[in-house]
C-alpha positions in Angstrom: -101.5 85.0 -1.6 -99.1 87.4 -2.8 -95.3 87.5 -2.3 -92.8 90.0 -3.2 -89.2 89.3 -3.1 -86.1 91.7 -1.9 -83.1 90.9 -2.8 -80.3 92.6 -0.3 -76.4 92.2 -1.5 -77.5 88.5 -2.5 -75.3 87.4 -5.1 -76.8 84.1 -6.8 -80.5 86.0 -7.2 -81.8 84.4 -10.8 -81.0 81.0 -8.9 -83.2 82.1 -5.7 -85.2 83.8 -7.8 -86.4 80.6 -9.2 -86.7 78.7 -6.2 -88.7 80.6 -4.5 -90.5 81.0 -7.4 -91.8 77.5 -7.7 -92.1 76.5 -4.2 -94.5 79.1 -3.4 -96.6 77.9 -6.7 -96.5 74.8 -4.6 -98.3 76.6 -2.1 -100.5 78.3 -4.2 -98.9 81.0 -3.2 -97.6 83.7 -6.5 -94.4 86.1 -6.7 -96.1 89.6 -7.8 -93.0 91.7 -7.6 -88.8 91.2 -7.5 -86.3 94.2 -5.5 -82.8 94.6 -5.4 -81.6 96.5 -2.3 -78.0 97.4 -3.0 -77.9 99.3 -0.2 -78.1 98.8 3.6 -79.7 102.7 4.1 -82.3 101.7 1.8 -83.1 98.2 2.7 -86.1 99.5 5.5 -87.7 102.1 2.7 -87.5 99.3 0.5 -88.6 96.5 2.6 -91.7 99.1 4.1 -93.1 99.6 0.3 -93.1 96.3 -0.5 -95.0 95.5 2.9 -97.8 98.4 1.6 -98.1 95.9 -1.5 -98.3 92.0 -0.1 -99.0 90.2 2.4 -95.4 88.2 2.1 -91.9 89.2 1.3 -89.2 87.1 0.8 -85.9 88.9 2.1 -82.9 87.2 0.4 -79.5 88.6 1.8 -75.7 87.7 1.3 -75.3 85.0 4.1 -71.2 84.2 4.9 -71.9 83.6 8.5 -74.8 81.5 10.1 -77.8 83.8 9.3 -78.1 86.4 6.1 -76.2 89.6 6.8 -79.4 91.4 6.6 -80.9 90.0 9.9 -79.2 92.2 12.0 -80.9 95.7 10.6 -84.7 93.9 10.0 -84.3 93.0 13.3 -83.3 96.8 14.6 -86.1 98.4 12.3 -88.8 96.2 14.1 -87.4 96.7 18.0 -87.1 92.6 17.2 -85.2 91.6 20.7 -82.4 89.5 21.1 -81.0 87.4 23.3 -77.6 87.0 24.1 -76.3 85.2 21.8 -77.8 87.8 19.4 -80.7 85.8 18.6 -84.3 87.4 18.0 -86.9 86.6 20.6 -91.2 85.3 19.3 -89.8 84.9 16.0 -89.9 81.2 14.1 -86.6 79.7 13.1 -86.2 77.9 10.0 -83.4 75.6 9.8 -81.1 74.8 6.4 -78.4 72.5 6.0 -75.9 74.8 7.6 -77.6 78.1 8.0 -80.4 79.9 9.4 -83.2 81.8 8.5 -86.6 83.4 10.3 -89.9 84.1 10.3 -90.9 87.7 11.5 -94.4 88.0 11.7 -96.9 90.6 12.5 -101.3 90.1 12.4 -101.7 90.3 8.8 -97.7 90.6 7.4 -95.0 87.9 6.9 -91.3 88.4 6.6 -89.0 85.9 5.2 -85.3 86.5 6.5 -83.6 84.1 4.0 -80.1 83.5 3.1 -78.6 83.2 -0.9 -78.5 80.3 -1.2 -80.6 78.2 -2.9 -79.8 74.9 -1.6 -80.6 76.1 2.2 -83.7 77.9 1.1 -85.2 75.0 -0.2 -84.3 73.2 3.2 -85.9 75.9 5.2 -89.2 76.7 3.0 -91.4 73.8 4.1 -91.6 74.8 7.0 -91.9 78.6 6.6 -94.9 77.6 4.0 -96.1 75.2 6.5 -96.4 77.8 9.2 -97.2 80.5 6.9 -100.6 78.2 5.3 -101.6 78.0 9.0 -101.4 81.5 9.1 -102.8 82.8 5.9 -104.9 80.3 5.0 
């Protein structure tokens, strides 16, 4: 399985890329491309470009709060319904130490929304990769 990494307003790109690459390799996932998105209005087109090429996209975004800032625009673009607290319905939440990530899935692809924090990513990946391995083999 190939994966792409898209950084959106992330500051710790090198450390997060190393963390994702090493963890992905343990699960037999190859990181095929790494891109950076510096404008929110370009996020949808960059994400679409990567999804045309790969099965999984790791979308790593700045995260001053509980979840990545890029989560809301992605949920809006994909028309993911939200509950009263603004949490997505029908989307797997992956918990880190203090942050929350998400696994947004279609029939044959997935987007992992992750915070720009290598420690938090490491805590989230076992649950996320467990789900992806069951789904994509």
